[in-house]
C-alpha positions, 0 to 999 in steps of 0.5 A: 859839300852836300854831295860829300856828306851824302857819300860819307853817310852812305859809306858809314851805313854800308860799313855798319852793315858789314859789321852787323853781317860779321855778327853772323859768324859770331853767333855761329861760333858762339852757338857751336862752342857752347854745344857738343861737337857732334852737332857743329856742322848742323849749327853752322849750316843753320846760321848760313841758312838764316842769312840766305833765307833772310836776305831773299825773303826780306828783299822780295817781301819783308822790306815792303811789309816793314817799310811800306805804306808810310807806317800806316796800319798793321803791316806794310804793303809787299814790294815783290822785289821792287824797291822804288816805293822807298823814298828815304834820304839814303840809297835804298839798296844800301838801306835794304842791306842794312835792314837785312842784316838786322832781320837775319840777326833776329832769326839767328837768336832762335837757333841756339836755344833749339840746338842739338835736337831740331829737324833741319827741314823744320828749321828752314820753315820757322827761319823763313816765317821769322824773316818774312812775317814775325820780324817785319810786322813788329818792325813796321810798328816801330822802325817802319814809322808805325803806331808805336813810334809815331809822334803825331799829336793825335797818335795812340802813344802820344795821347796815352803816354805823352811820349813814344816808344824808343828802341834805338837799335833793337833791344826789343825789336830784334833781341827780345823778339828773338829771345821770346821765340827762342824760349817758346821754341825750346819749350815746344821741343822739350829738353835734350836727352839726359838734361834732367833726372827723373827727380827733376834735377838739371844736369850740365851738358858742357859745350865742346869748345869754349875757345870757339865760343869766346872767339864768337863773343869777341866777334859779336862785340866787334859787330855791335859797334856796327849794330848800335852806332850804325843805327844813326845811319849818318856820320856827317855833321857835328850832330851825327859825329857826336851821336855815333861817338857817344853810342860807341862809348855807351855800347862798350861800357855796358858790355864790360860792365855786364861781363864784370858783374857776371864774373864776380857774381859767379865767383861769389855764388859758385866759388870760381869765376865762370868763363861761359857765364861771363861770355854771356854776361858781356852779351847781356850788357850789349843787348841791354844797352841797345835800346837806349845807347843814344839816350843814356849817359856813360854812367847810365850805360855802366849801370844798365850793363851791371844790372843785366849781367847780374840778372842774367845769372838768375834768369839762366838758373830760373829758366833751367832749374825751375821752368825746366826749359833746356836752352843750350846757349842761354839765348832766352835769358841773354836776348829775351830777359836782358832785351826787355830789361834794357828797353825798360831801363831806357825809360829810367836812365834817358837823360832827355825824358827818363824817370830818374832825370825828373821827367815823370812816368810817361816815357817809362810807361811807353817803354813798358807798353811797347816791349810788352806789345812787341813780345806778346806778338812774338809769343803768340806767333811763336806758339802758333808756329812751333806748336803748329809745326810740332802737331803737323810734322814734328819738330824734333829728330828721333832719339837715335839721331839726337844721341849720335849727332845731327851732323851725319844724319841731317847733313851726311858730314861732320866737322871733326873726323 
């Protein structure tokens, strides 16, 4: 029976990894559909690069940085492709693949916000840095058994808050980090040509294919059923069966609630229900529930999705109209703002230690502190990375390439003849 359980858990982990990998084409189609056709090949290429670079770099070094040294210190020890250091319950090769697809997701989030004006050669550099350095280090603090999640009685989090930081599948660790990096990258690049008038008014630059974007969101939605339930890393036994079923339900409820709240809010604000914003509303609900999908009730998941879907609309407006940061796909709002919001709301709606269930402010404080530390790390790294590249080599293509499209100039081919 133990052998059967071990096999079942291994197959479940690998199946979940396949679903998370399937999110990569989801991101690619979503980003391509929300941007102009002249840059489609460039966007698709960047999504391939994220996974290719991420897989190799995480295998050689990032896996050790994240899971080495038993969670002690600022960063784990590099593994140089040697997997023998890991002593978990499941096969290390399968666990490596599962963590690799998460790493690639964090890097991919950034590409959408910096689309249509970034040099491909510079994209290779910052994609590699995210996969090799930025993500594994904060992952070491959390999923690597580090100081933010250590439940040792004498640990920092327990001594200060009486509880530890909780992010079941990555609202903060994956999504808010990607969203913060996306925001800083878009700020460093500057807006696309023609995005803002001389008076500072924002102009809409419609994407070329909403059908492609909608298909991408459906694929991401499906992939999230590996992203969240798969993070249980086991399917055998009554506890795990109940856990993954519960996470499936809360994940879906938050997604539909996010999409519904965005649809009705845009209908009220703009007179018509917006498809493009509703698509992002679904993603906002998915991002928001990812931190606490295992701890909140189904009704709590609905509330989290509703709130994220509503906040998303105002976040996109604020970043675009007030801050004048040009984010073509809304990545900084979907992943950054809603990732932070979902992590904090876990401290409110957790049925085991949340504020709204009478457990006090300790867990909520741990959630706020954890996401703050993680995103400050991402922001500091993002400023050094993007402004460093901008100063040394330049991030942005010249005006002629941007106006005529990156596909021909950067890749010598285009998606549409």
